[in-house]
C-alpha positions in Angstrom: 103.8 69.2 65.7 105.3 72.3 66.8 107.9 73.8 64.2 110.1 75.9 66.7 111.8 77.0 63.4 108.4 78.9 62.6 108.3 81.1 65.6 110.0 84.3 65.3 109.3 85.5 68.9 111.1 83.9 71.7 110.3 85.0 75.6 113.0 83.5 78.2 112.7 82.9 81.5 116.2 83.9 83.4 117.0 82.3 86.3 117.9 78.5 86.0 117.2 78.7 82.1 119.7 81.2 80.6 121.8 81.1 83.8 122.8 78.2 86.2 120.4 78.7 89.1 121.7 80.4 92.3 118.8 81.2 94.5 118.0 79.4 97.5 114.2 80.4 98.0 114.3 78.9 102.1 117.6 80.9 102.9 116.2 84.3 101.5 112.6 83.8 103.1 114.1 83.0 106.2 116.1 85.9 106.0 112.9 88.2 105.2 111.6 86.8 108.1 108.9 84.9 105.5 107.1 81.6 106.5 108.6 78.8 104.0 106.8 77.2 101.2 105.2 80.4 99.9 106.3 82.1 97.0 108.1 85.4 98.2 106.5 87.9 95.8 102.9 86.9 96.6 103.7 87.0 100.4 105.3 90.6 100.0 102.3 91.7 97.6 99.7 91.2 100.7 101.7 93.2 103.6 101.0 97.0 104.2 102.7 99.1 101.9 105.5 100.5 104.1 106.4 96.6 105.0 106.0 95.4 101.5 108.5 98.5 100.4 110.8 97.7 102.8 111.3 94.2 102.2 111.4 94.5 98.6 114.6 97.0 99.3 115.7 93.9 100.9 115.1 91.7 98.4 116.9 93.9 95.9 120.1 93.6 97.6 120.2 90.1 98.0 119.2 89.4 94.8 121.7 91.5 93.5 124.6 89.7 95.2 123.4 86.8 93.6 123.5 88.8 90.0 127.3 89.3 90.2 128.1 86.2 90.7 125.6 84.8 87.9 126.9 82.4 85.4 125.7 81.3 82.0 124.0 78.0 81.6 126.0 76.3 78.7 124.6 76.4 75.5 122.6 79.9 76.3 125.2 82.0 74.1 125.2 79.4 71.1 121.4 79.1 71.4 120.7 83.2 71.3 123.5 83.7 68.4 121.2 80.8 66.3 118.1 82.9 67.0 119.7 86.0 66.3 120.8 84.6 63.2 117.6 83.7 62.0 115.9 87.5 62.8 114.1 86.2 65.8 113.2 89.0 68.5 114.2 88.0 72.2 112.6 89.2 75.6 112.9 87.9 78.7 110.0 87.7 81.7 111.3 87.4 85.1 110.3 87.8 88.8 113.4 89.7 88.9 113.5 93.1 89.3 114.7 95.2 85.8 118.3 96.5 87.1 118.8 92.8 88.8 118.0 91.5 85.2 120.4 93.4 83.2 122.8 93.3 86.1 123.0 89.3 85.6 123.0 88.8 81.8 126.0 91.8 82.1 127.8 89.4 84.3 126.9 86.2 82.0 127.9 88.1 78.8 124.1 87.9 77.5 123.2 91.1 77.9 123.8 92.5 74.1 121.1 89.7 72.8 118.3 91.6 74.7 117.3 94.9 74.1 116.4 96.7 77.7 112.8 97.6 76.9 111.9 93.7 75.8 113.4 92.6 79.6 110.2 93.0 81.8 110.7 92.7 85.3 108.3 92.8 88.5 108.1 96.2 88.3 106.2 96.4 85.0 104.1 93.3 84.8 102.6 91.0 87.2 104.9 87.9 88.1 104.5 84.7 86.6 102.5 82.4 86.5 100.7 85.6 85.4 100.4 85.8 81.4 101.0 89.6 81.8 104.5 90.0 80.8 104.3 88.0 78.1 101.0 89.7 76.8 102.8 93.0 77.0 105.9 92.0 75.0 103.4 90.6 72.5 101.6 93.9 72.2 105.1 95.7 72.1 105.9 93.1 69.0 102.8 93.4 67.3 103.0 89.4 67.6 100.4 87.0 67.6 100.5 84.0 70.4 100.8 81.4 67.6 104.5 83.3 66.6 105.6 83.0 69.9 107.4 80.6 72.7 107.8 80.6 76.0 111.2 78.9 77.1 111.6 78.0 80.8 112.9 75.9 83.7 109.5 76.4 86.4 106.0 75.7 86.5 105.3 79.3 86.8 107.0 79.8 83.1 105.0 76.8 81.7 101.8 78.1 83.5 102.3 81.9 82.0 103.1 80.8 78.4 100.0 78.2 78.3 97.6 81.0 79.6 99.0 83.5 76.9 98.6 81.2 74.2 102.2 80.5 73.2 103.8 77.1 72.5 106.0 76.5 75.5 109.1 74.8 76.2 110.4 73.3 79.6 114.5 73.2 80.1 115.5 70.5 82.7 115.2 67.1 84.1 111.6 66.5 82.7 111.2 63.0 84.8 112.1 64.9 88.3 109.2 67.7 87.7 105.4 66.7 86.9 104.7 70.5 85.6 106.9 69.5 82.0 104.4 67.7 81.5 102.1 70.6 80.6 105.1 72.0 78.2 104.5 71.6 74.5 108.3 70.2 74.1 111.2 69.4 76.3 114.6 69.8 76.2 117.1 68.4 78.9 119.3 71.6 78.7 119.7 74.4 76.2 121.8 72.7 73.8 119.0 70.4 73.5 116.7 73.6 72.7 119.3 74.2 70.1 119.2 70.7 68.3 114.9 70.4 68.5 115.1 74.3 66.8 117.6 73.0 64.2 115.7 69.6 63.4 112.5 71.9 62.4 114.9 74.3 59.8 
């Protein structure tokens, strides 16, 4: 049985997990001139360097505008406050850039819960579903995967956590997404994650 109270290292996805989802990826692909249906970062990474650099700069501009309108998910502050009181180390692994992640957290009033060096963006680790970001955080914390949990709202979050060997929590409407079945725990929202944590206190 998964006892969340025993996990002293919590890693979060950001967009759609701690914040209200605001990205229209179809519209972003169209604006960047990319074909539909394929992940944006993976498409860009396969392009010639000059083209990739230009598209990443344009992507940064689009995502910074989104970051400046960011809103926290209900329950985000309360959950992070609970975890902080318990002495849990907190980190973020995001497919955003580091600067955009900081701006998003600032706009949502959540920046104070995370040390900047524990927020890993696409410049410093391979993007999820790679477990690279999680492994880098665990190494910095000198923590084992058995002490950690990855929390996210998308398939890539669950895949990265499982590959890294951490526990995983899917947040969202599980019945709408088959990939939630791969998570160790499922919660409709962050309030429910908090209840799961308290139940294992």
